N, CA, C and O atoms as a DFTB+ gen file, in Angstrom:
728 C
 N C O
     1  1      -8.268     -30.328     -11.078
     2  2      -8.871     -30.055     -12.376
     3  2      -8.942     -31.358     -13.155
     4  3      -7.973     -32.115     -13.210
     5  1     -10.055     -31.604     -13.736
     6  2     -10.256     -32.828     -14.512
     7  2      -9.570     -32.696     -15.860
     8  3      -9.548     -31.626     -16.468
     9  1      -9.012     -33.809     -16.311
    10  2      -8.358     -33.816     -17.611
    11  2      -9.410     -33.602     -18.677
    12  3     -10.464     -34.237     -18.663
    13  1      -9.121     -32.712     -19.593
    14  2     -10.039     -32.473     -20.695
    15  2     -11.185     -31.547     -20.345
    16  3     -12.146     -31.454     -21.109
    17  1     -11.115     -30.848     -19.198
    18  2     -12.224     -29.979     -18.811
    19  2     -12.242     -28.680     -19.611
    20  3     -13.241     -27.960     -19.604
    21  1     -11.176     -28.385     -20.279
    22  2     -11.147     -27.205     -21.130
    23  2     -10.763     -25.922     -20.397
    24  3     -10.694     -24.861     -21.017
    25  1     -10.515     -25.999     -19.107
    26  2     -10.097     -24.796     -18.382
    27  2      -8.648     -24.951     -17.956
    28  3      -8.196     -26.046     -17.620
    29  1      -7.956     -23.877     -17.974
    30  2      -6.566     -23.900     -17.526
    31  2      -6.490     -23.182     -16.186
    32  3      -7.158     -22.172     -15.968
    33  1      -5.679     -23.712     -15.307
    34  2      -5.572     -23.069     -13.997
    35  2      -4.913     -21.693     -14.131
    36  3      -4.048     -21.479     -14.981
    37  1      -5.347     -20.771     -13.270
    38  2      -4.742     -19.439     -13.255
    39  2      -3.384     -19.484     -12.576
    40  3      -2.982     -20.514     -12.036
    41  1      -2.699     -18.385     -12.607
    42  2      -1.374     -18.363     -11.982
    43  2      -1.491     -18.557     -10.472
    44  3      -2.453     -18.115      -9.845
    45  1      -0.503     -19.219      -9.912
    46  2      -0.469     -19.421      -8.472
    47  2      -0.152     -18.092      -7.787
    48  3       0.651     -17.315      -8.304
    49  1      -0.760     -17.817      -6.644
    50  2      -0.415     -16.594      -5.914
    51  2       1.072     -16.570      -5.574
    52  3       1.690     -17.620      -5.396
    53  1       1.642     -15.371      -5.483
    54  2       3.074     -15.238      -5.211
    55  2       3.489     -15.948      -3.934
    56  3       4.560     -16.554      -3.885
    57  1       2.676     -15.886      -2.922
    58  2       3.050     -16.449      -1.624
    59  2       2.299     -17.741      -1.331
    60  3       1.853     -17.951      -0.204
    61  1       2.154     -18.601      -2.319
    62  2       1.373     -19.816      -2.127
    63  2       2.098     -20.824      -1.244
    64  3       1.440     -21.554      -0.502
    65  1       3.392     -20.892      -1.292
    66  2       4.109     -21.894      -0.511
    67  2       4.553     -21.326       0.831
    68  3       4.739     -20.119       0.987
    69  1       4.715     -22.219       1.783
    70  2       5.161     -21.800       3.115
    71  2       6.529     -21.110       3.059
    72  3       6.692     -20.064       3.688
    73  1       7.515     -21.646       2.337
    74  2       8.807     -20.939       2.279
    75  2       8.672     -19.519       1.695
    76  3       9.337     -18.593       2.159
    77  1       7.821     -19.355       0.689
    78  2       7.612     -18.013       0.123
    79  2       7.027     -17.074       1.161
    80  3       7.451     -15.923       1.270
    81  1       6.063     -17.553       1.916
    82  2       5.424     -16.722       2.953
    83  2       6.424     -16.360       4.050
    84  3       6.419     -15.236       4.551
    85  1       7.272     -17.303       4.417
    86  2       8.286     -17.023       5.442
    87  2       9.257     -15.962       4.940
    88  3       9.597     -15.034       5.674
    89  1       9.704     -16.093       3.696
    90  2      10.635     -15.108       3.136
    91  2       9.986     -13.730       3.064
    92  3      10.631     -12.732       3.385
    93  1       8.721     -13.658       2.647
    94  2       8.015     -12.363       2.625
    95  2       7.933     -11.758       4.018
    96  3       8.162     -10.561       4.191
    97  1       7.610     -12.570       5.002
    98  2       7.520     -12.069       6.372
    99  2       8.880     -11.592       6.866
   100  3       8.972     -10.550       7.516
   101  1       9.920     -12.331       6.569
   102  2      11.271     -11.927       6.976
   103  2      11.652     -10.604       6.317
   104  3      12.207      -9.726       6.978
   105  1      11.366     -10.449       5.035
   106  2      11.662      -9.191       4.335
   107  2      10.882      -8.025       4.950
   108  3      11.442      -6.952       5.174
   109  1       9.598      -8.234       5.219
   110  2       8.770      -7.185       5.814
   111  2       9.312      -6.767       7.175
   112  3       9.425      -5.577       7.468
   113  1       9.646      -7.753       8.004
   114  2      10.185      -7.459       9.335
   115  2      11.534      -6.751       9.216
   116  3      11.800      -5.809       9.963
   117  1      12.384      -7.188       8.292
   118  2      13.692      -6.550       8.116
   119  2      13.544      -5.085       7.699
   120  3      14.267      -4.225       8.202
   121  1      12.622      -4.797       6.791
   122  2      12.402      -3.411       6.364
   123  2      11.821      -2.599       7.528
   124  3      12.183      -1.436       7.709
   125  1      10.936      -3.194       8.305
   126  2      10.425      -2.517       9.492
   127  2      11.546      -2.178      10.469
   128  3      11.592      -1.073      11.010
   129  1      12.446      -3.130      10.692
   130  2      13.582      -2.882      11.580
   131  2      14.525      -1.819      11.014
   132  3      15.116      -1.049      11.771
   133  1      14.668      -1.774       9.695
   134  2      15.480      -0.721       9.063
   135  2      14.945       0.656       9.456
   136  3      15.716       1.544       9.818
   137  1      13.614       0.834       9.384
   138  2      13.022       2.128       9.717
   139  2      13.140       2.428      11.207
   140  3      13.373       3.575      11.589
   141  1      12.983       1.415      12.050
   142  2      13.134       1.626      13.486
   143  2      14.571       2.048      13.803
   144  3      14.795       2.950      14.609
   145  1      15.537       1.391      13.165
   146  2      16.937       1.779      13.373
   147  2      17.170       3.195      12.852
   148  3      17.946       3.950      13.438
   149  1      16.508       3.557      11.763
   150  2      16.678       4.896      11.188
   151  2      16.139       5.976      12.133
   152  3      16.637       7.102      12.129
   153  1      15.142       5.648      12.931
   154  2      14.613       6.593      13.921
   155  2      15.585       6.747      15.087
   156  3      15.619       7.797      15.728
   157  1      16.371       5.716      15.367
   158  2      17.208       5.699      16.568
   159  2      18.267       6.800      16.601
   160  3      18.700       7.192      17.685
   161  1      18.690       7.302      15.462
   162  2      19.715       8.354      15.482
   163  2      19.120       9.757      15.400
   164  3      19.857      10.743      15.396
   165  1      17.811       9.851      15.334
   166  2      17.145      11.160      15.375
   167  2      16.866      11.451      16.847
   168  3      16.165      10.684      17.507
   169  1      17.396      12.526      17.355
   170  2      17.330      12.782      18.791
   171  2      16.418      13.960      19.113
   172  3      16.846      15.113      19.076
   173  1      15.130      13.656      19.435
   174  2      14.218      14.726      19.820
   175  2      14.675      15.353      21.148
   176  3      15.379      14.684      21.904
   177  1      14.329      16.535      21.449
   178  2      13.407      17.389      20.706
   179  2      14.099      18.294      19.691
   180  3      13.421      18.916      18.873
   181  1      15.442      18.386      19.721
   182  2      16.121      19.329      18.813
   183  2      16.616      18.678      17.535
   184  3      16.831      19.374      16.543
   185  1      16.802      17.376      17.527
   186  2      17.215      16.635      16.329
   187  2      18.538      17.143      15.756
   188  3      18.745      17.088      14.544
   189  1      19.446      17.641      16.623
   190  2      20.753      18.118      16.173
   191  2      20.779      19.575      15.802
   192  3      21.844      20.110      15.492
   193  1      19.626      20.243      15.823
   194  2      19.577      21.675      15.573
   195  2      20.144      22.386      16.805
   196  3      20.073      21.855      17.914
   197  1      20.688      23.550      16.620
   198  2      21.269      24.355      17.698
   199  2      22.570      23.750      18.217
   200  3      23.070      24.181      19.256
   201  1      23.129      22.766      17.522
   202  2      24.410      22.187      17.897
   203  2      25.501      22.883      17.119
   204  3      25.270      23.374      16.014
   205  1      26.675      22.927      17.684
   206  2      27.805      23.511      16.976
   207  2      28.930      22.496      16.959
   208  3      29.585      22.317      17.986
   209  1      29.187      21.830      15.862
   210  2      28.544      21.942      14.558
   211  2      27.198      21.199      14.546
   212  3      26.913      20.391      15.430
   213  1      26.376      21.491      13.522
   214  2      25.096      20.782      13.402
   215  2      25.332      19.274      13.332
   216  3      26.341      18.819      12.792
   217  1      24.405      18.512      13.876
   218  2      24.554      17.052      13.852
   219  2      23.193      16.391      13.655
   220  3      22.163      17.057      13.552
   221  1      23.221      15.081      13.608
   222  2      22.011      14.262      13.517
   223  2      21.147      14.670      12.320
   224  3      21.675      14.965      11.248
   225  1      19.845      14.686      12.496
   226  2      18.919      14.961      11.399
   227  2      19.126      16.360      10.816
   228  3      19.006      16.549       9.606
   229  1      19.432      17.327      11.656
   230  2      19.623      18.696      11.150
   231  2      20.797      18.743      10.178
   232  3      20.700      19.362       9.118
   233  1      21.895      18.100      10.528
   234  2      23.060      18.067       9.643
   235  2      22.724      17.394       8.323
   236  3      23.106      17.886       7.261
   237  1      22.010      16.268       8.379
   238  2      21.645      15.564       7.149
   239  2      20.647      16.365       6.325
   240  3      20.638      16.256       5.099
   241  1      19.816      17.158       6.964
   242  2      18.884      18.014       6.229
   243  2      19.644      19.115       5.504
   244  3      19.312      19.453       4.368
   245  1      20.650      19.673       6.143
   246  2      21.497      20.685       5.487
   247  2      22.165      20.123       4.238
   248  3      22.366      20.843       3.260
   249  1      22.509      18.840       4.270
   250  2      23.159      18.205       3.110
   251  2      22.252      18.219       1.879
   252  3      22.738      18.160       0.750
   253  1      20.942      18.297       2.092
   254  2      19.999      18.380       0.975
   255  2      20.152      19.662       0.179
   256  3      19.750      19.721      -0.983
   257  1      20.727      20.685       0.786
   258  2      21.002      21.948       0.096
   259  2      22.456      21.973      -0.373
   260  3      22.741      22.373      -1.502
   261  1      23.372      21.545       0.494
   262  2      24.806      21.592       0.188
   263  2      25.197      20.652      -0.950
   264  3      26.117      20.956      -1.710
   265  1      24.520      19.531      -1.077
   266  2      24.853      18.515      -2.092
   267  2      23.640      18.253      -2.967
   268  3      23.143      17.130      -3.048
   269  1      23.181      19.288      -3.606
   270  2      21.920      19.250      -4.356
   271  2      21.799      18.037      -5.265
   272  3      22.701      17.719      -6.040
   273  1      20.656      17.371      -5.146
   274  2      20.322      16.234      -6.002
   275  2      19.303      16.674      -7.043
   276  3      19.427      16.356      -8.226
   277  1      18.305      17.403      -6.589
   278  2      17.180      17.813      -7.426
   279  2      16.853      19.241      -7.013
   280  3      16.428      19.482      -5.884
   281  1      17.051      20.189      -7.929
   282  2      16.960      21.618      -7.590
   283  2      15.662      22.010      -6.884
   284  3      15.731      22.728      -5.887
   285  1      14.487      21.583      -7.341
   286  2      13.274      21.956      -6.612
   287  2      13.258      21.428      -5.166
   288  3      12.752      22.097      -4.264
   289  1      13.807      20.242      -4.957
   290  2      13.864      19.700      -3.600
   291  2      14.817      20.534      -2.737
   292  3      14.493      20.857      -1.595
   293  1      15.979      20.879      -3.274
   294  2      16.936      21.700      -2.515
   295  2      16.303      23.040      -2.145
   296  3      16.504      23.534      -1.035
   297  1      15.539      23.631      -3.070
   298  2      14.857      24.891      -2.773
   299  2      13.849      24.687      -1.639
   300  3      13.778      25.503      -0.720
   301  1      13.072      23.605      -1.699
   302  2      12.087      23.306      -0.663
   303  2      12.764      23.134       0.703
   304  3      12.285      23.657       1.709
   305  1      13.857      22.413       0.728
   306  2      14.584      22.211       1.986
   307  2      15.071      23.544       2.532
   308  3      14.903      23.838       3.715
   309  1      15.674      24.345       1.669
   310  2      16.254      25.615       2.122
   311  2      15.198      26.630       2.563
   312  3      15.380      27.314       3.570
   313  1      14.102      26.729       1.820
   314  2      13.136      27.798       2.061
   315  2      11.904      27.398       2.871
   316  3      11.195      28.268       3.377
   317  1      11.639      26.106       3.002
   318  2      10.453      25.669       3.743
   319  2      10.835      24.777       4.931
   320  3      10.431      25.036       6.064
   321  1      11.607      23.738       4.665
   322  2      11.897      22.757       5.715
   323  2      12.828      23.325       6.786
   324  3      12.511      23.236       7.972
   325  1      13.963      23.905       6.401
   326  2      14.899      24.418       7.403
   327  2      14.300      25.531       8.266
   328  3      14.519      25.529       9.478
   329  1      13.552      26.484       7.693
   330  2      12.948      27.499       8.561
   331  2      11.896      26.937       9.528
   332  3      11.607      27.557      10.552
   333  1      11.336      25.796       9.217
   334  2      10.324      25.155      10.061
   335  2      10.822      23.773      10.489
   336  3      10.075      22.794      10.474
   337  1      12.088      23.718      10.866
   338  2      12.753      22.443      11.078
   339  2      12.082      21.577      12.139
   340  3      11.970      20.365      11.957
   341  1      11.637      22.165      13.232
   342  2      11.049      21.363      14.313
   343  2       9.831      20.585      13.822
   344  3       9.668      19.408      14.143
   345  1       8.984      21.243      13.047
   346  2       7.792      20.570      12.512
   347  2       8.214      19.437      11.580
   348  3       7.702      18.322      11.672
   349  1       9.143      19.731      10.693
   350  2       9.646      18.719       9.766
   351  2      10.260      17.543      10.527
   352  3       9.974      16.386      10.219
   353  1      11.094      17.834      11.509
   354  2      11.809      16.777      12.234
   355  2      10.842      15.858      12.969
   356  3      10.989      14.637      12.921
   357  1       9.853      16.439      13.650
   358  2       8.870      15.605      14.346
   359  2       8.044      14.789      13.356
   360  3       7.704      13.638      13.629
   361  1       7.723      15.379      12.212
   362  2       6.961      14.634      11.194
   363  2       7.782      13.459      10.660
   364  3       7.266      12.348      10.536
   365  1       9.053      13.700      10.347
   366  2       9.919      12.622       9.857
   367  2      10.062      11.535      10.917
   368  3      10.006      10.346      10.602
   369  1      10.243      11.935      12.159
   370  2      10.358      10.996      13.267
   371  2       9.099      10.129      13.372
   372  3       9.190       8.907      13.485
   373  1       7.923      10.769      13.335
   374  2       6.657      10.043      13.453
   375  2       6.427       9.106      12.273
   376  3       6.020       7.959      12.457
   377  1       6.687       9.593      11.066
   378  2       6.482       8.771       9.871
   379  2       7.382       7.544       9.911
   380  3       6.925       6.431       9.647
   381  1       8.654       7.734      10.237
   382  2       9.573       6.602      10.234
   383  2       9.290       5.631      11.380
   384  3       9.449       4.422      11.215
   385  1       8.875       6.146      12.535
   386  2       8.497       5.252      13.639
   387  2       7.270       4.433      13.253
   388  3       7.218       3.232      13.519
   389  1       6.288       5.071      12.631
   390  2       5.092       4.343      12.181
   391  2       5.428       3.343      11.085
   392  3       4.911       2.226      11.080
   393  1       6.283       3.735      10.165
   394  2       6.717       2.803       9.125
   395  2       7.294       1.548       9.755
   396  3       6.915       0.432       9.399
   397  1       8.206       1.735      10.686
   398  2       8.818       0.589      11.341
   399  2       7.809      -0.262      12.081
   400  3       7.803      -1.486      11.944
   401  1       6.955       0.376      12.864
   402  2       5.996      -0.371      13.685
   403  2       4.977      -1.120      12.830
   404  3       4.732      -2.306      13.056
   405  1       4.383      -0.441      11.854
   406  2       3.342      -1.083      11.052
   407  2       3.903      -2.185      10.158
   408  3       3.257      -3.217       9.975
   409  1       5.091      -1.982       9.601
   410  2       5.687      -3.051       8.793
   411  2       6.108      -4.220       9.676
   412  3       5.988      -5.378       9.275
   413  1       6.595      -3.926      10.860
   414  2       7.015      -4.986      11.771
   415  2       5.858      -5.932      12.096
   416  3       6.032      -7.150      12.092
   417  1       4.691      -5.381      12.375
   418  2       3.543      -6.240      12.716
   419  2       2.724      -6.647      11.496
   420  3       1.889      -7.548      11.581
   421  1       2.958      -5.985      10.354
   422  2       2.240      -6.355       9.129
   423  2       0.826      -5.842       9.075
   424  3      -0.081      -6.573       8.678
   425  1       0.614      -4.590       9.469
   426  2      -0.723      -3.991       9.441
   427  2      -0.753      -2.862       8.412
   428  3       0.098      -1.973       8.431
   429  1      -1.742      -2.906       7.514
   430  2      -1.877      -1.921       6.423
   431  2      -0.575      -1.838       5.625
   432  3      -0.095      -0.754       5.294
   433  1      -0.028      -2.996       5.329
   434  2       1.310      -3.101       4.747
   435  2       1.430      -2.408       3.402
   436  3       2.441      -1.757       3.137
   437  1       0.430      -2.531       2.553
   438  2       0.532      -1.876       1.242
   439  2       0.568      -0.358       1.392
   440  3       1.343       0.309       0.706
   441  1      -0.252       0.191       2.271
   442  2      -0.223       1.631       2.524
   443  2       1.152       2.060       3.020
   444  3       1.719       3.031       2.520
   445  1       1.692       1.336       4.007
   446  2       2.987       1.726       4.566
   447  2       4.129       1.489       3.576
   448  3       5.152       2.170       3.651
   449  1       3.977       0.554       2.664
   450  2       4.984       0.402       1.601
   451  2       4.993       1.639       0.716
   452  3       6.058       2.097       0.304
   453  1       3.811       2.189       0.418
   454  2       3.746       3.444      -0.353
   455  2       4.384       4.599       0.411
   456  3       5.113       5.406      -0.166
   457  1       4.104       4.673       1.716
   458  2       4.727       5.710       2.545
   459  2       6.245       5.525       2.540
   460  3       6.991       6.502       2.482
   461  1       6.692       4.290       2.600
   462  2       8.131       3.998       2.546
   463  2       8.763       4.451       1.240
   464  3       9.885       4.956       1.229
   465  1       8.044       4.271       0.145
   466  2       8.550       4.762      -1.147
   467  2       8.672       6.285      -1.134
   468  3       9.662       6.836      -1.617
   469  1       7.672       6.958      -0.584
   470  2       7.715       8.426      -0.512
   471  2       8.848       8.896       0.396
   472  3       9.570       9.832       0.052
   473  1       9.006       8.257       1.543
   474  2      10.074       8.664       2.473
   475  2      11.438       8.357       1.871
   476  3      12.376       9.134       2.050
   477  1      11.565       7.254       1.172
   478  2      12.825       6.930       0.493
   479  2      13.153       7.989      -0.547
   480  3      14.316       8.359      -0.713
   481  1      12.138       8.477      -1.246
   482  2      12.356       9.544      -2.236
   483  2      12.868      10.807      -1.548
   484  3      13.809      11.437      -2.030
   485  1      12.260      11.177      -0.434
   486  2      12.705      12.370       0.295
   487  2      14.151      12.209       0.760
   488  3      14.949      13.139       0.641
   489  1      14.483      11.058       1.278
   490  2      15.860      10.819       1.736
   491  2      16.822      10.831       0.554
   492  3      17.907      11.408       0.629
   493  1      16.416      10.189      -0.534
   494  2      17.271      10.152      -1.728
   495  2      17.539      11.552      -2.252
   496  3      18.681      11.890      -2.562
   497  1      16.495      12.373      -2.356
   498  2      16.667      13.740      -2.836
   499  2      17.507      14.585      -1.887
   500  3      18.076      15.597      -2.295
   501  1      17.587      14.180      -0.632
   502  2      18.348      14.954       0.343
   503  2      19.825      14.583       0.371
   504  3      20.672      15.466       0.513
   505  1      20.153      13.315       0.241
   506  2      21.539      12.918       0.526
   507  2      22.239      12.092      -0.552
   508  3      23.387      11.693      -0.358
   509  1      21.594      11.831      -1.659
   510  2      22.208      10.968      -2.677
   511  2      23.580      11.470      -3.119
   512  3      24.485      10.664      -3.336
   513  1      23.751      12.770      -3.254
   514  2      25.030      13.320      -3.721
   515  2      25.994      13.655      -2.598
   516  3      27.042      14.251      -2.845
   517  1      25.665      13.288      -1.380
   518  2      26.558      13.522      -0.245
   519  2      27.762      12.598      -0.385
   520  3      27.610      11.421      -0.711
   521  1      28.965      13.132      -0.137
   522  2      30.157      12.277      -0.240
   523  2      30.030      11.013       0.617
   524  3      29.535      11.049       1.744
   525  1      30.482       9.922       0.059
   526  2      30.539       8.608       0.698
   527  2      29.184       7.922       0.836
   528  3      29.082       6.907       1.526
   529  1      28.150       8.447       0.203
   530  2      26.864       7.760       0.196
   531  2      26.892       6.713      -0.908
   532  3      27.400       6.964      -2.001
   533  1      26.346       5.545      -0.617
   534  2      26.292       4.438      -1.562
   535  2      24.931       4.471      -2.238
   536  3      23.928       4.131      -1.611
   537  1      24.873       4.873      -3.508
   538  2      23.592       5.071      -4.187
   539  2      22.763       3.800      -4.254
   540  3      21.536       3.870      -4.326
   541  1      23.402       2.648      -4.231
   542  2      22.654       1.395      -4.293
   543  2      21.766       1.193      -3.066
   544  3      20.756       0.494      -3.148
   545  1      22.126       1.788      -1.940
   546  2      21.278       1.618      -0.752
   547  2      19.883       2.181      -0.994
   548  3      18.901       1.641      -0.484
   549  1      19.788       3.263      -1.767
   550  2      18.482       3.864      -2.054
   551  2      17.717       3.024      -3.066
   552  3      16.498       2.883      -2.963
   553  1      18.417       2.472      -4.030
   554  2      17.771       1.572      -4.987
   555  2      17.230       0.342      -4.251
   556  3      16.115      -0.105      -4.518
   557  1      18.015      -0.193      -3.336
   558  2      17.563      -1.352      -2.564
   559  2      16.349      -1.011      -1.703
   560  3      15.453      -1.840      -1.550
   561  1      16.306       0.195      -1.139
   562  2      15.131       0.603      -0.359
   563  2      13.895       0.673      -1.254
   564  3      12.813       0.237      -0.861
   565  1      14.060       1.223      -2.461
   566  2      12.925       1.265      -3.400
   567  2      12.460      -0.143      -3.733
   568  3      11.263      -0.428      -3.683
   569  1      13.382      -1.017      -4.069
   570  2      13.037      -2.384      -4.462
   571  2      12.339      -3.113      -3.313
   572  3      11.353      -3.817      -3.534
   573  1      12.838      -2.952      -2.104
   574  2      12.229      -3.624      -0.947
   575  2      10.789      -3.154      -0.749
   576  3       9.899      -3.971      -0.514
   577  1      10.554      -1.850      -0.840
   578  2       9.196      -1.339      -0.643
   579  2       8.272      -1.743      -1.801
   580  3       7.095      -2.030      -1.583
   581  1       8.793      -1.765      -3.007
   582  2       7.987      -2.230      -4.138
   583  2       7.595      -3.695      -3.957
   584  3       6.471      -4.083      -4.274
   585  1       8.519      -4.504      -3.450
   586  2       8.211      -5.923      -3.215
   587  2       7.141      -6.072      -2.137
   588  3       6.236      -6.895      -2.275
   589  1       7.236      -5.283      -1.064
   590  2       6.216      -5.343      -0.007
   591  2       4.862      -4.926      -0.552
   592  3       3.840      -5.525      -0.216
   593  1       4.852      -3.903      -1.390
   594  2       3.614      -3.421      -1.991
   595  2       3.015      -4.463      -2.927
   596  3       1.826      -4.769      -2.839
   597  1       3.830      -5.007      -3.818
   598  2       3.337      -5.935      -4.839
   599  2       2.849      -7.258      -4.249
   600  3       1.928      -7.877      -4.781
   601  1       3.463      -7.682      -3.161
   602  2       3.128      -9.000      -2.616
   603  2       2.165      -8.947      -1.436
   604  3       1.771      -9.985      -0.905
   605  1       1.783      -7.732      -1.024
   606  2       0.923      -7.585       0.165
   607  2       1.518      -8.378       1.316
   608  3       0.851      -9.224       1.912
   609  1       2.765      -8.101       1.620
   610  2       3.563      -8.917       2.536
   611  2       2.991      -9.033       3.942
   612  3       3.373      -9.945       4.675
   613  1       2.103      -8.154       4.339
   614  2       1.484      -8.273       5.659
   615  2       0.535      -9.440       5.775
   616  3       0.135      -9.811       6.879
   617  1       0.175     -10.018       4.662
   618  2      -0.709     -11.191       4.672
   619  2       0.075     -12.452       5.031
   620  3      -0.520     -13.485       5.339
   621  1       1.390     -12.374       4.995
   622  2       2.249     -13.500       5.353
   623  2       2.704     -13.321       6.795
   624  3       3.648     -12.578       7.063
   625  1       2.042     -13.992       7.713
   626  2       2.382     -13.966       9.139
   627  2       2.325     -12.559       9.732
   628  3       3.104     -12.226      10.625
   629  1       1.409     -11.741       9.238
   630  2       1.205     -10.404       9.778
   631  2      -0.244     -10.201      10.179
   632  3      -1.098     -11.056       9.949
   633  1      -0.501      -9.055      10.782
   634  2      -1.859      -8.722      11.217
   635  2      -2.807      -8.683      10.019
   636  3      -3.956      -9.112      10.126
   637  1      -2.338      -8.176       8.886
   638  2      -3.193      -8.143       7.694
   639  2      -3.757      -9.526       7.378
   640  3      -4.955      -9.675       7.136
   641  1      -2.899     -10.519       7.383
   642  2      -3.343     -11.878       7.067
   643  2      -4.303     -12.433       8.096
   644  3      -5.243     -13.147       7.747
   645  1      -4.077     -12.115       9.357
   646  2      -4.936     -12.631      10.423
   647  2      -6.309     -11.961      10.426
   648  3      -7.312     -12.608      10.727
   649  1      -6.361     -10.665      10.093
   650  2      -7.623      -9.929      10.239
   651  2      -8.410      -9.711       8.945
   652  3      -9.551      -9.252       8.997
   653  1      -7.830     -10.029       7.792
   654  2      -8.569      -9.837       6.537
   655  2      -9.926     -10.545       6.528
   656  3     -10.907      -9.951       6.079
   657  1     -10.023     -11.797       7.007
   658  2     -11.352     -12.440       7.024
   659  2     -12.361     -11.667       7.888
   660  3     -13.536     -11.578       7.531
   661  1     -11.920     -11.122       8.992
   662  2     -12.804     -10.342       9.866
   663  2     -13.236      -9.069       9.151
   664  3     -14.416      -8.718       9.164
   665  1     -12.284      -8.373       8.525
   666  2     -12.605      -7.132       7.815
   667  2     -13.585      -7.403       6.680
   668  3     -14.496      -6.613       6.433
   669  1     -13.390      -8.534       5.986
   670  2     -14.278      -8.891       4.884
   671  2     -15.706      -9.113       5.392
   672  3     -16.661      -8.693       4.739
   673  1     -15.861      -9.755       6.528
   674  2     -17.185     -10.035       7.093
   675  2     -17.859      -8.775       7.610
   676  3     -19.073      -8.630       7.468
   677  1     -17.105      -7.864       8.204
   678  2     -17.702      -6.663       8.783
   679  2     -18.265      -5.742       7.708
   680  3     -19.360      -5.202       7.867
   681  1     -17.539      -5.562       6.631
   682  2     -18.043      -4.811       5.495
   683  2     -18.241      -3.314       5.697
   684  3     -18.746      -2.658       4.786
   685  1     -17.880      -2.748       6.816
   686  2     -18.017      -1.306       7.024
   687  2     -16.967      -0.521       6.262
   688  3     -16.074      -1.095       5.639
   689  1     -17.085       0.793       6.318
   690  2     -16.162       1.682       5.602
   691  2     -14.714       1.478       6.070
   692  3     -13.804       1.375       5.247
   693  1     -14.506       1.420       7.382
   694  2     -13.156       1.237       7.919
   695  2     -12.595      -0.125       7.529
   696  3     -11.414      -0.241       7.201
   697  1     -13.433      -1.147       7.564
   698  2     -12.992      -2.490       7.170
   699  2     -12.601      -2.525       5.696
   700  3     -11.604      -3.144       5.325
   701  1     -13.391      -1.857       4.860
   702  2     -13.047      -1.805       3.425
   703  2     -11.727      -1.073       3.209
   704  3     -10.928      -1.462       2.357
   705  1     -11.501      -0.019       3.976
   706  2     -10.229       0.718       3.886
   707  2      -9.070      -0.176       4.271
   708  3      -8.044      -0.195       3.591
   709  1      -9.224      -0.922       5.365
   710  2      -8.175      -1.816       5.794
   711  2      -7.931      -2.925       4.776
   712  3      -6.785      -3.320       4.563
   713  1      -8.978      -3.430       4.148
   714  2      -8.798      -4.434       3.105
   715  2      -7.971      -3.880       1.947
   716  3      -7.092      -4.563       1.421
   717  1      -8.258      -2.633       1.553
   718  2      -7.514      -2.023       0.438
   719  2      -6.053      -1.768       0.802
   720  3      -5.170      -1.915      -0.043
   721  1      -5.797      -1.390       2.045
   722  2      -4.434      -1.020       2.424
   723  2      -3.603      -2.211       2.862
   724  3      -2.408      -2.079       3.126
   725  1      -4.231      -3.366       2.940
   726  2      -3.497      -4.550       3.368
   727  2      -3.106      -5.364       2.154
   728  3      -2.475      -6.412       2.290
């Protein structure tokens, strides 16, 4: 910028420096690995249902009723989710596996950060009041997903960053969707 030109530079992008981009990529990968690890203790096809005593995902789902956090959520768990547990369990398994995979590679990162916020809310409403749960872990999950959303972290060493120029050139409906979700 020339001195005396009368224009002031705009704010620098959040990830303008290489160290910032590396840190964003590390955070994105770490959150992706968190979700992959979270899938590892869910054991299809029964997910701990039909066990005596209940275990795994089924046991943690029961805690959503036994240790009520939010009354409407506890009602939903008791009257909708538990009676249809297999559908719920497979959906949770698929969502968390996709969260881990897409965040790990950095594809549609903003969309998956929103999904992560929603899944964190479901988990929080289910187990926050369970004995020995550390409430800060849920706050940290919210903060991590908000940071991924706000910074478009997939653009830092992720598929989003590599393919955005291609999506911009193609200009089709799917490309525009990918641009918005990245």
